N, C-alpha and C positions, 0 to 999 in steps of 0.2 A: 383699057387704059393703055397707052403703050407704058412699057418699065420706061424710067426717069433715067439722065445721065448717072448721077451718082451711085445708082442702083448695079446697074449694069458697071461701074467700075470697080464697084464694092467687088461681085463675080468674075469680074477680071482677072484682079490682083488675086484672090485666091486661085484662079487656075494656074495663073504662073508661077505663084509661089508652090504649088504641088508640082509642077515639073522641073523647078526649080532644087527642090528636094529628092524628088527621082533621081536626078543626072546628081546630084552632089553624094547623093547615096553608090553608087553607082562610080564615082571618083574614087570614094573612101573606098570602097571594096576592092578597086583598082591597087588603090595602094597596099592592101593589106589589112584594113580595117576590119574585122568581125563585127559586125553591127549586130548579130542573131536578129534580125526583120527582115523576113527574104522576101516579103513585097512591102521594101519600103517607101515611104514613111510608113503604112500600113502592116501591121502583124500578123502573115500567114503566106500562102503563097500565090503569087497570080496564076493564075489557071481558066482559063474559058472554059465555062459549062455551060454550051444552050441545051436545055431537057425542056419535055415536055411539061415539067413538074410547074414551070415557068408560067405557065399559063395561068394559075391561078393566083398569083400574087397581081397580075398585071390587068387580068380580072376584076381583082379585088380594087385595085388601087383607080381602075376606071371608074367606077362605081361609087368612089368617096370621091373624088373628082366633080364628075357629072353631078353628084346630088349632096355630098354633104354638109356643106354648108346649110341646104333648104332645109334637109332634115333635122339639122341643127337646131332652125331657128323653130322648125313648125312642131318639134316634140315636145314634152314637160319638162323643164328644169331636169328635176331627179332622173325622169326615163330619158334623156339626154347624156346625163353622164354615166346613166349604165350602158349604155349605146356607144359610148363612147370606147369605155372600158372593154369590151365583148368586142366588137372594131379593133383596139390596138392587139388585145389577144390572136382573133380569129390573121389580120395582117403579119402578124408577127411569126403567127405559126407558118403561113403559107409561106412566106419569104425563107425563113431556114429548112421547111420542108420541099421546097422544089428542086434542090440537089439532092434529097434522101429525105427520108425519115427522120433516120441515125441519128442526123445531125441535132435535134432537138434533145440527146441526148447526150453528146458528144461529150461535154463539160463534164457532166457527172461521170462520166465513163474514165476521165482522165485520169493518167496516174499522177498529174500534178495538182487537180483539182482537192477540193475536198472530203467527197465520199469515200476515197482510200482510207481515212483516217478515221472511219467508224468503227471498223473491228476493235482497234486499240482503247476507244470508247467505251466497246460494250464488255472487253476484256477490266477495264479498269474500273470501269464507273463511270457517273458524270462528275462525282466529286474530286474523288484523287484526279481522272484525265483535267478536270480545271487548273487543278490545286498544280498539278507540275507541268502544264501548260509550257510555261516559259523553260522549263530546265532540259523539257524533251524533244522543243520545236527546231534542233539540229538535224534529226531524224524525221520528219514530217516533208511531205511534198510543197511545194514553191508554193503555191497556193496557201497554203496553212501558216507557213512560216512566214507573209509578209500582213497576216492579219489577227486582228484578236479572235478568238472560239466564239465568236456567236453563229457563223453560219454553220462551222460543225455541229453547233448543239441544236438549231435550228432544224435540221438532217434529221436528228436522233429524235425532237420530237414529233416529226412526222413520220416518221417510224411507230413511235408509242401510240399515235393517233389511225395507224393501220393502214397509214400509205406509206407502202414498202417498194421498192424498187427505184429504180430510177426513171419507171415511164409513170406512178405515181407523183415521185417527186419534181419532175418535170412539169408535171400537168399544174399540182400546186405554185411555183415557181412562176412559171407563166400568170397565173390567174394573178397572184400579188401582183406583178411587175407587171401587167398591163391595167393596174388600176391607176399607176403612177398621172395617167393622161387626165383619167376623172380627179385625182387630188391636184392636178395644177389649173388646171380648169375651174374650181373652186377657189382658190386662190386670190384668181383673176377675177372673178367676178365679186369676189369679198371689195379687193383693193380698187377696182373700178366698176366694173357693171355684168352684167348676167351676155347682155348682146356681145360686147368684147370678148367674153371668154365663149360663146357659143361660136365666131367667125375664126377662133385661135382651136376648137375642137379636131375642125379635119386635118390641121396641117401636125397635130400632136399625131396622131393616128399613122395619117400616111408620111414617114419620113425616115431618117437613114437613122436615125438612134434607136427605133423599132424592131430593126436587123438584128440587133444583142438581146433585146427582151425576153426571147425565148430560148437563149442559147447560155447566158450568162446570169453567174449569180449577184454581178453588180444592180441588175434587173432588180433584185429583189430590197438594194442598198436604194436603188433610185426611190422606189416607192417607199420606203421606209420615213428619209428626209422628205419626202412630198407632203405626207398624209401630217408630218410634224406640221408644217409649213401650213398646212391645210386647217388644222384646229388651230394655231395660233391667230390665221387671220380670221377665224369665225369669231374665240373669244374677243380677239381685237376690236369686231365690227360688233359686239354686240352690246347689250349694256351693263355696266357695270354691275356684278352680283355673283354669287358664290358658285353659281353654276357657270361664269364666265371663268371664271377661277379653277374651277375643276376642270374644264378642254384645256384650258391654258398648262394646267398640270400633266394633264393628257399628253399633252406638246412635248413638255419637257422628258415623259418618260420614254415619247419616241426617238426623240434626240438621243436622249442616253442610249437605245437598243443601236441604234445606227452608229456610235462612236464604238460600238461593239462586235458591230460588222468589219469595219474598215478605217484603220487609224485617218487616212487622207480624208475622210468625212468632218475632221474639224473643222477647216476654214469657211465648209461650202455652209453651213449648219449655223456656226457661228452668226456668219455672214447674213443670210435668210432672213435669221429672228431677228438681227440688229435693223435688216429694212421694211418686216415687218413691222417692226417697233417704232423705227422713225413716220413713216407710213401715217400710222395710225394713233401716233403720240402716247400710245397707251403703255408708258413705259412699266407704271407699278405691277403688269404683268409677268415682267423677267421673274420677279420673287418667286409666282409659281411655276414656272418654267425652269429659275434651273434647282428648284424643289426636286422635279421631277425627274430633270436629270442624276441629280447626287441620290438618289433614292434606285435607280437601278447600277449607277458606279456604289452605292452601298453595298449591295445584291450582292453584285459579283467580285468586290472586296472582299467579302463576308465568302464568300462560295471559296478563297484562294487564287483569285488574280490580281495580278499588278497592273494593271493598264502601262504605264509609265517603263515598266520593264519589258513589257511584250516589244512596247513604239522602240525602244531601244536592241532589244533584241533581233529584230523586225530588220533597223536601218543595218546592222551589222552584217544580217546575211545577204541583205541586198547589194549592200556595198564589195561585200566577196563574191559573190555572184554575177552575172547577166550584167550590173552597172558597168562592170570593170571594163566591159566589151566594147559599150554603147558610149560614147564622146558625147559628151555637157552642151557643147555647143552648138550641134548638128540637133539633138533633140532637142534642145531649147525651140529653135524655130521650127522642126517637123510635128512635134506636138501640137502646136496650134495650128498649122495646116492640116494637121489629120483632125484635129476639134472642131477646125470649117468645115471641112466635106460631112462633118457626123450632123452638124446643127444644121447642114442643108444649104444650098442656094438661097434660098427664100432668104432664110434667117441670117443673110450676109448683108442681103440684099437690104433690108429691114435695119439694120447694125449701121448703112451708112445713109441711115436719113433720120430726121431727128423721131424721137419714140416717147410714143404716149407718155405725158407727165405722171401719168397714176400707177405708174407698173416700169415706169424708167431705174426706182431704188432697187426694186427687186433683180432687172438685167444685171446691172451694177453690180450686186452684189453677186451674183453669180461670177462674172466676168472677172472680178477683183480673187476670188478666190481659184478663178484656175489658173491667174496668173499668180499666185503662191504657190500652186500644186507645182508649173511648171517651173519659175526659177528657184525649186526648192529641190530639184534633180532627183527628185524620188519619182519621178514619173517619167524613163526615158525608154519611150517607145509605151506601145498595149493602150496607148489612151482612150483608143475608141470602145476598149470596155472601161478601165479604169475610170475614166473622167465620165462614163453616161450619167450617173448623177447630175451630173450640170448642168447637160443637155437641153431637159424642158426649160429649168430655168431661161438660157438664153432667149430660145425660142420664145418666151411670154415675148419678145420683141417683134414678134409678128403679129399683135394688137392693131397697131396702124395698119400693117401693110394689108394684113385681109378683108378689111371693110369695103379696099380698092376695088371696083368692077373686074382688075384685071389678075383679082387673088385667084381664080384656077388655073392660069397657066404657070405661077409661082408653086403653087401644090401640084400640077405637075411635075414641074422638075425637080421638088423633092420626091416626087416615091419613085420618078424616073432613075433618079441618083441610089435610090434605096436597091432597087431592083438590077443597075449597075454593079453595084458594089457587091452583091450575091454573083450575079453573072459574072466575074471576072478576080475573086480574089477567095480560095481555100482557108476559112478562119479555121481556129482551133477550139472554136468555141460552139 
């Protein structure tokens, strides 16, 4: 079935908008503005890098395009989820390694990321590190300044369980981040049906967002949010019982954990929880969810970390840092264009049509969270990484399009976009 006019219009608008923000950035630079975004609107460097390593993601993408839907429909439900998890990991690794295996550990080795703070944690001990986290932020790398201490503690935990070094840490983080696909599919299965979820799986596997699953800590953040929503969806679609309440507490615990990974996940987590409770009308589950969040927040507070003070300090450092060089008006538009590219042309096409009613609330919640993040001005650039947790839930819009005979062409467009981004841009993550 050929693409319908509204779908083509949506993709066309995105293409034009991308060209506009590229030219706009050039004008701003000519005027003397330092955007600190070197492949504007993307954060990286424009550089064509066709290497033999691209054979792997192209071949894997071709397999998913040709057989992904059939395999997802024929496998048992749990096996399909596990297969999508593994496929996401392999596809993401193949994309990142297409230009060299060092890309898989680049962010962990970066002086701007979280790992450089580990020696400080070793010296002070976890307790002292957490208690003095806000006071010492000025001495820490950029990513640490912008986030709560959850990720640094996670890296330390990986060390304690024997996963020392960037290689093992990257392996663990990729494995966890890739599970986002299975979690989002589980949410769709619970709020809609398994047939819809199976159709969505190949799109979640082979899309631009997975480009950063293997290279950015934000992939872990995406998985944490996704599994919190999945647990809530399970609880909300199970008959009321102590077990359902316990699962909802688990959802709250994961929501709480996500808030100590990134301050920016508050609107996303809140909007998605609200969407699930609205869809299922199981409002009483809000109580156990809140209990789980409070439990995590209390533990961090007892350990000595003040979340609000951390947020205030992070905003101060951001305002005094790169944000000063990035005009609000430009990034208000450019952020959305970049996000449109990361969700992929198929998602943009799906958003141009009427959404599947059973998942429309979920998509609307994710889009509302994106809008809040954009208007706040706290995400000027780098949203291909920062907004990674938002992407899979906006991609739920593909549920309707994925059932159409022409879905394979749209899946090919998703995979081609991911390969093109890796081919043309040198990413810092």
